[in-house]
N, CA, C and O atoms as a CHARMM CRD file, in Angstrom:
* protein
*
  224
    1    1 MET  N     89.73400  45.87000  82.79400 PROA 1      0.00000
    2    1 MET  CA    90.92900  45.55400  84.14000 PROA 1      0.00000
    3    1 MET  C     89.75000  45.96200  85.38000 PROA 1      0.00000
    4    1 MET  O     88.78000  46.69300  85.17900 PROA 1      0.00000
    5    2 GLY  N     90.02100  45.44700  86.40700 PROA 2      0.00000
    6    2 GLY  CA    89.47700  45.98800  87.70600 PROA 2      0.00000
    7    2 GLY  C     90.62600  46.68700  88.55700 PROA 2      0.00000
    8    2 GLY  O     91.78800  46.88900  88.20500 PROA 2      0.00000
    9    3 PRO  N     90.03100  46.99700  89.73200 PROA 3      0.00000
   10    3 PRO  CA    91.23000  48.22300  90.36400 PROA 3      0.00000
   11    3 PRO  C     92.36900  47.33900  90.80500 PROA 3      0.00000
   12    3 PRO  O     93.42900  47.90000  91.08200 PROA 3      0.00000
   13    4 GLU  N     92.25400  45.55700  90.94100 PROA 4      0.00000
   14    4 GLU  CA    93.88300  44.64200  91.06400 PROA 4      0.00000
   15    4 GLU  C     93.84700  44.16300  90.80800 PROA 4      0.00000
   16    4 GLU  O     93.68300  43.02600  91.25100 PROA 4      0.00000
   17    5 GLY  N     94.09000  44.93900  88.76200 PROA 5      0.00000
   18    5 GLY  CA    94.64200  44.40600  87.77500 PROA 5      0.00000
   19    5 GLY  C     93.24000  43.33800  87.20200 PROA 5      0.00000
   20    5 GLY  O     92.19800  43.19700  87.84200 PROA 5      0.00000
   21    6 PRO  N     93.45200  42.87700  86.26900 PROA 6      0.00000
   22    6 PRO  CA    92.94300  42.25600  85.07400 PROA 6      0.00000
   23    6 PRO  C     92.17700  40.46800  86.02600 PROA 6      0.00000
   24    6 PRO  O     93.03400  39.93900  86.73400 PROA 6      0.00000
   25    7 GLY  N     91.20300  39.94200  86.01000 PROA 7      0.00000
   26    7 GLY  CA    90.12700  39.39500  86.30200 PROA 7      0.00000
   27    7 GLY  C     89.72800  39.33900  87.86300 PROA 7      0.00000
   28    7 GLY  O     89.35000  38.35300  88.49600 PROA 7      0.00000
   29    8 THR  N     89.92000  40.71800  88.33200 PROA 8      0.00000
   30    8 THR  CA    89.46500  40.72700  89.60100 PROA 8      0.00000
   31    8 THR  C     87.88300  41.78800  89.79700 PROA 8      0.00000
   32    8 THR  O     87.55700  42.14200  90.93000 PROA 8      0.00000
   33    9 LEU  N     87.24900  42.09100  88.87600 PROA 9      0.00000
   34    9 LEU  CA    85.91000  42.09800  88.71800 PROA 9      0.00000
   35    9 LEU  C     85.10600  41.75500  87.83600 PROA 9      0.00000
   36    9 LEU  O     85.76500  41.64100  86.80300 PROA 9      0.00000
   37   10 CYS  N     83.47300  41.39300  87.53900 PROA 10     0.00000
   38   10 CYS  CA    83.04500  40.39600  87.61400 PROA 10     0.00000
   39   10 CYS  C     82.03500  41.94500  86.47800 PROA 10     0.00000
   40   10 CYS  O     81.61200  43.05600  86.79600 PROA 10     0.00000
   41   11 ASN  N     82.04700  41.22100  85.27800 PROA 11     0.00000
   42   11 ASN  CA    80.62000  42.01900  83.90000 PROA 11     0.00000
   43   11 ASN  C     80.42300  43.26600  85.23200 PROA 11     0.00000
   44   11 ASN  O     81.12700  44.26500  85.37700 PROA 11     0.00000
   45   12 ALA  N     79.28600  42.85000  86.07200 PROA 12     0.00000
   46   12 ALA  CA    78.13600  43.61200  86.79200 PROA 12     0.00000
   47   12 ALA  C     79.50800  44.87200  88.02600 PROA 12     0.00000
   48   12 ALA  O     79.43500  46.09600  87.91400 PROA 12     0.00000
   49   13 CYS  N     80.43900  44.27800  88.91500 PROA 13     0.00000
   50   13 CYS  CA    81.53100  44.79100  89.27400 PROA 13     0.00000
   51   13 CYS  C     81.80100  46.21900  88.06200 PROA 13     0.00000
   52   13 CYS  O     81.62800  47.41100  88.31300 PROA 13     0.00000
   53   14 GLY  N     82.14700  45.76100  87.07400 PROA 14     0.00000
   54   14 GLY  CA    82.92200  46.58200  85.75500 PROA 14     0.00000
   55   14 GLY  C     82.04300  47.83300  85.98200 PROA 14     0.00000
   56   14 GLY  O     82.28700  48.96900  86.39000 PROA 14     0.00000
   57   15 ILE  N     80.62700  47.02300  85.45100 PROA 15     0.00000
   58   15 ILE  CA    79.94900  48.52500  85.37300 PROA 15     0.00000
   59   15 ILE  C     79.45400  49.73200  86.50200 PROA 15     0.00000
   60   15 ILE  O     79.23900  50.94300  86.54900 PROA 15     0.00000
   61   16 ARG  N     79.43200  48.43100  87.43200 PROA 16     0.00000
   62   16 ARG  CA    79.62200  49.38500  88.76400 PROA 16     0.00000
   63   16 ARG  C     80.47200  50.20000  89.04000 PROA 16     0.00000
   64   16 ARG  O     80.16700  51.31400  89.46600 PROA 16     0.00000
   65   17 SER  N     81.44400  49.90000  88.89400 PROA 17     0.00000
   66   17 SER  CA    83.04000  50.31000  89.28600 PROA 17     0.00000
   67   17 SER  C     83.09400  51.63300  88.42000 PROA 17     0.00000
   68   17 SER  O     83.77400  52.55700  88.86600 PROA 17     0.00000
   69   18 LYS  N     82.32200  51.82600  87.01800 PROA 18     0.00000
   70   18 LYS  CA    82.45000  52.73800  85.88100 PROA 18     0.00000
   71   18 LYS  C     81.64600  53.79900  86.34300 PROA 18     0.00000
   72   18 LYS  O     81.93600  54.92300  85.93300 PROA 18     0.00000
   73   19 MET  N     80.55700  53.65100  87.22400 PROA 19     0.00000
   74   19 MET  CA    79.88500  54.74600  87.96700 PROA 19     0.00000
   75   19 MET  C     79.90600  54.86500  89.17500 PROA 19     0.00000
   76   19 MET  O     78.93700  54.79500  89.93100 PROA 19     0.00000
   77   20 ASP  N     81.19500  55.08400  89.49300 PROA 20     0.00000
   78   20 ASP  CA    81.40300  55.16900  90.97500 PROA 20     0.00000
   79   20 ASP  C     80.43900  54.56900  92.16800 PROA 20     0.00000
   80   20 ASP  O     80.42400  54.97900  93.32900 PROA 20     0.00000
   81   21 ARG  N     79.50800  53.33500  91.53100 PROA 21     0.00000
   82   21 ARG  CA    78.93700  52.69600  92.84500 PROA 21     0.00000
   83   21 ARG  C     79.69800  51.44300  93.41700 PROA 21     0.00000
   84   21 ARG  O     79.24700  50.68400  94.27400 PROA 21     0.00000
   85   22 LEU  N     81.07400  51.33800  92.73000 PROA 22     0.00000
   86   22 LEU  CA    81.59300  50.16700  93.25700 PROA 22     0.00000
   87   22 LEU  C     81.64900  49.80500  94.55800 PROA 22     0.00000
   88   22 LEU  O     82.32100  50.72500  95.02300 PROA 22     0.00000
   89   23 LEU  N     81.28600  48.77600  95.83800 PROA 23     0.00000
   90   23 LEU  CA    81.29400  48.71700  97.17100 PROA 23     0.00000
   91   23 LEU  C     82.69600  47.43000  97.23800 PROA 23     0.00000
   92   23 LEU  O     82.77100  46.36300  96.62800 PROA 23     0.00000
   93   24 PRO  N     83.56700  47.98600  98.11100 PROA 24     0.00000
   94   24 PRO  CA    85.42500  46.82000  98.44800 PROA 24     0.00000
   95   24 PRO  C     85.01700  46.20100  98.47100 PROA 24     0.00000
   96   24 PRO  O     85.57200  45.44000  97.67800 PROA 24     0.00000
   97   25 GLU  N     83.65600  45.40900  99.15300 PROA 25     0.00000
   98   25 GLU  CA    82.83700  44.24800  99.47900 PROA 25     0.00000
   99   25 GLU  C     82.87500  43.09100  98.03600 PROA 25     0.00000
  100   25 GLU  O     82.86500  41.86100  97.99600 PROA 25     0.00000
  101   26 TYR  N     82.91600  44.02400  97.07100 PROA 26     0.00000
  102   26 TYR  CA    82.16100  42.99300  95.48000 PROA 26     0.00000
  103   26 TYR  C     83.29700  42.34900  95.11800 PROA 26     0.00000
  104   26 TYR  O     84.33700  43.00600  95.09100 PROA 26     0.00000
  105   27 ARG  N     83.31400  41.14300  94.82000 PROA 27     0.00000
  106   27 ARG  CA    85.33400  40.04600  94.02400 PROA 27     0.00000
  107   27 ARG  C     84.44400  39.05400  93.54200 PROA 27     0.00000
  108   27 ARG  O     83.48300  38.85800  94.28500 PROA 27     0.00000
  109   28 PRO  N     84.48700  38.42600  92.59100 PROA 28     0.00000
  110   28 PRO  CA    84.19800  37.69900  92.02900 PROA 28     0.00000
  111   28 PRO  C     84.82300  36.48200  92.57000 PROA 28     0.00000
  112   28 PRO  O     85.94000  36.38100  93.07600 PROA 28     0.00000
  113   29 SER  N     83.81700  35.45500  92.36300 PROA 29     0.00000
  114   29 SER  CA    84.85700  34.46100  93.26000 PROA 29     0.00000
  115   29 SER  C     85.65300  33.57400  92.92600 PROA 29     0.00000
  116   29 SER  O     85.96300  32.60800  93.62300 PROA 29     0.00000
  117   30 THR  N     86.20800  33.91900  91.41400 PROA 30     0.00000
  118   30 THR  CA    87.32300  33.14100  90.96100 PROA 30     0.00000
  119   30 THR  C     88.25000  34.66200  91.50000 PROA 30     0.00000
  120   30 THR  O     89.45000  34.71700  91.22900 PROA 30     0.00000
  121   31 SER  N     87.79300  35.45400  92.01400 PROA 31     0.00000
  122   31 SER  CA    89.53800  36.90000  92.18000 PROA 31     0.00000
  123   31 SER  C     90.71300  35.67600  93.23500 PROA 31     0.00000
  124   31 SER  O     90.57100  34.75500  94.04000 PROA 31     0.00000
  125   32 PRO  N     91.84200  36.43700  92.55900 PROA 32     0.00000
  126   32 PRO  CA    92.18900  35.47100  93.61100 PROA 32     0.00000
  127   32 PRO  C     92.35600  36.28000  95.01500 PROA 32     0.00000
  128   32 PRO  O     93.33500  35.82500  95.60600 PROA 32     0.00000
  129   33 ASN  N     91.86600  37.09700  95.58600 PROA 33     0.00000
  130   33 ASN  CA    91.66500  37.62800  97.09700 PROA 33     0.00000
  131   33 ASN  C     90.62900  37.57000  97.51100 PROA 33     0.00000
  132   33 ASN  O     90.26400  38.44500  98.29700 PROA 33     0.00000
  133   34 PHE  N     89.85900  36.63700  97.18300 PROA 34     0.00000
  134   34 PHE  CA    88.44400  36.14300  97.18800 PROA 34     0.00000
  135   34 PHE  C     88.34100  35.97100  98.74200 PROA 34     0.00000
  136   34 PHE  O     89.25500  35.15800  98.87500 PROA 34     0.00000
  137   35 ASN  N     87.91600  36.15000  99.86700 PROA 35     0.00000
  138   35 ASN  CA    87.14400  35.61600 100.86400 PROA 35     0.00000
  139   35 ASN  C     86.67700  35.84400 101.44800 PROA 35     0.00000
  140   35 ASN  O     86.89300  36.77900 102.22000 PROA 35     0.00000
  141   36 GLY  N     85.24600  34.72900 101.42400 PROA 36     0.00000
  142   36 GLY  CA    83.90100  34.50800 101.58500 PROA 36     0.00000
  143   36 GLY  C     83.71600  35.04200 103.19300 PROA 36     0.00000
  144   36 GLY  O     82.55300  34.77000 103.48900 PROA 36     0.00000
  145   37 ASP  N     84.18800  35.49600 104.00200 PROA 37     0.00000
  146   37 ASP  CA    83.83800  36.09400 105.15000 PROA 37     0.00000
  147   37 ASP  C     83.72100  37.68200 104.58900 PROA 37     0.00000
  148   37 ASP  O     83.29600  38.51200 105.39300 PROA 37     0.00000
  149   38 GLU  N     84.02200  38.04800 103.47000 PROA 38     0.00000
  150   38 GLU  CA    85.11200  39.38800 103.98600 PROA 38     0.00000
  151   38 GLU  C     83.88500  40.23100 102.84400 PROA 38     0.00000
  152   38 GLU  O     83.27500  41.29500 102.95300 PROA 38     0.00000
  153   39 HSD  N     83.92100  38.82200 101.42300 PROA 39     0.00000
  154   39 HSD  CA    83.67500  39.50400 100.20400 PROA 39     0.00000
  155   39 HSD  C     82.53400  38.82700  99.29400 PROA 39     0.00000
  156   39 HSD  O     82.33400  37.66400  99.64300 PROA 39     0.00000
  157   40 SER  N     82.03100  39.09400  98.61900 PROA 40     0.00000
  158   40 SER  CA    80.85700  38.67800  97.70700 PROA 40     0.00000
  159   40 SER  C     80.70400  39.00800  96.21300 PROA 40     0.00000
  160   40 SER  O     81.54400  39.79700  95.78000 PROA 40     0.00000
  161   41 ASN  N     79.86600  38.58900  95.42400 PROA 41     0.00000
  162   41 ASN  CA    79.69500  38.44300  94.44800 PROA 41     0.00000
  163   41 ASN  C     78.24800  38.85600  93.80000 PROA 41     0.00000
  164   41 ASN  O     77.94200  38.96700  92.61300 PROA 41     0.00000
  165   42 ARG  N     77.40000  39.06100  95.07600 PROA 42     0.00000
  166   42 ARG  CA    76.14200  39.04300  94.95100 PROA 42     0.00000
  167   42 ARG  C     75.32200  40.02200  96.50800 PROA 42     0.00000
  168   42 ARG  O     74.98200  39.57300  97.60300 PROA 42     0.00000
  169   43 HSD  N     75.25400  41.30100  96.01200 PROA 43     0.00000
  170   43 HSD  CA    74.40600  42.42100  96.16500 PROA 43     0.00000
  171   43 HSD  C     73.74700  42.22900  97.54700 PROA 43     0.00000
  172   43 HSD  O     73.97400  42.90000  98.55400 PROA 43     0.00000
  173   44 ARG  N     73.02500  41.35800  97.43900 PROA 44     0.00000
  174   44 ARG  CA    72.28900  41.21000  99.08600 PROA 44     0.00000
  175   44 ARG  C     73.18000  40.48300  99.58400 PROA 44     0.00000
  176   44 ARG  O     72.62000  40.16300 100.63200 PROA 44     0.00000
  177   45 LYS  N     74.05600  40.03800  99.60000 PROA 45     0.00000
  178   45 LYS  CA    75.13200  39.26000 100.74300 PROA 45     0.00000
  179   45 LYS  C     75.76400  40.75200 101.16900 PROA 45     0.00000
  180   45 LYS  O     75.57900  41.37600 102.21300 PROA 45     0.00000
  181   46 VAL  N     76.79200  41.20600  99.68600 PROA 46     0.00000
  182   46 VAL  CA    77.25900  42.60600 100.10200 PROA 46     0.00000
  183   46 VAL  C     76.97700  43.58400 101.43500 PROA 46     0.00000
  184   46 VAL  O     77.71500  44.16100 102.23400 PROA 46     0.00000
  185   47 LEU  N     75.23300  43.44900 101.22400 PROA 47     0.00000
  186   47 LEU  CA    74.34700  44.30000 102.62500 PROA 47     0.00000
  187   47 LEU  C     74.59700  43.97100 103.52000 PROA 47     0.00000
  188   47 LEU  O     74.74400  44.75700 104.45700 PROA 47     0.00000
  189   48 LYS  N     74.78200  42.48400 103.66300 PROA 48     0.00000
  190   48 LYS  CA    74.52000  41.72300 104.83300 PROA 48     0.00000
  191   48 LYS  C     75.66300  41.85800 105.25300 PROA 48     0.00000
  192   48 LYS  O     75.67800  41.87100 106.48400 PROA 48     0.00000
  193   49 LEU  N     76.92700  41.99800 104.65900 PROA 49     0.00000
  194   49 LEU  CA    78.18200  41.55400 104.91400 PROA 49     0.00000
  195   49 LEU  C     78.86600  43.57600 105.26700 PROA 49     0.00000
  196   49 LEU  O     79.95400  43.91900 105.73000 PROA 49     0.00000
  197   50 ARG  N     77.91000  44.29500 104.89500 PROA 50     0.00000
  198   50 ARG  CA    78.13200  46.25100 105.21500 PROA 50     0.00000
  199   50 ARG  C     77.59700  46.42500 107.15700 PROA 50     0.00000
  200   50 ARG  O     78.15100  47.00200 108.09300 PROA 50     0.00000
  201   51 GLN  N     76.18200  45.54000 107.06100 PROA 51     0.00000
  202   51 GLN  CA    75.42500  45.65100 107.91100 PROA 51     0.00000
  203   51 GLN  C     76.17600  45.28200 109.38500 PROA 51     0.00000
  204   51 GLN  O     76.23600  45.98400 110.39500 PROA 51     0.00000
  205   52 LYS  N     76.69500  44.00900 109.15900 PROA 52     0.00000
  206   52 LYS  CA    77.85700  43.52900 109.81700 PROA 52     0.00000
  207   52 LYS  C     79.01400  44.08300 111.06300 PROA 52     0.00000
  208   52 LYS  O     79.28100  43.96400 112.25800 PROA 52     0.00000
  209   53 LYS  N     79.55900  44.93100 109.48300 PROA 53     0.00000
  210   53 LYS  CA    80.54400  46.19300 109.94500 PROA 53     0.00000
  211   53 LYS  C     80.12000  47.34800 110.98100 PROA 53     0.00000
  212   53 LYS  O     80.91000  47.85800 111.77500 PROA 53     0.00000
  213   54 VAL  N     78.95400  47.64100 110.87800 PROA 54     0.00000
  214   54 VAL  CA    78.21500  48.39200 110.92500 PROA 54     0.00000
  215   54 VAL  C     78.16200  48.67400 113.03700 PROA 54     0.00000
  216   54 VAL  O     77.25600  48.23300 113.74500 PROA 54     0.00000
  217   55 PRO  N     79.26800  49.41100 113.50500 PROA 55     0.00000
  218   55 PRO  CA    79.44800  48.62900 114.91400 PROA 55     0.00000
  219   55 PRO  C     77.42200  49.42600 116.04600 PROA 55     0.00000
  220   55 PRO  O     76.63500  50.36700 115.94200 PROA 55     0.00000
  221   56 ILE  N     77.58200  48.47100 116.72500 PROA 56     0.00000
  222   56 ILE  CA    76.13300  48.85500 117.56000 PROA 56     0.00000
  223   56 ILE  C     76.65000  49.65000 118.74700 PROA 56     0.00000
  224   56 ILE  O     75.86200  50.09700 119.58000 PROA 56     0.00000
């Protein structure tokens, strides 16, 4: 079970959540509130999304 109910985290994200390393951008693509511009299930894309958020 993920932070927003069943089916909101994949297995890898569940492990990250247990280790307190889950970033808010991690979401499985089947999650009900998945938005491709804000979320990803791939670590590299999550890092790119985080870089975009940092103001220059």
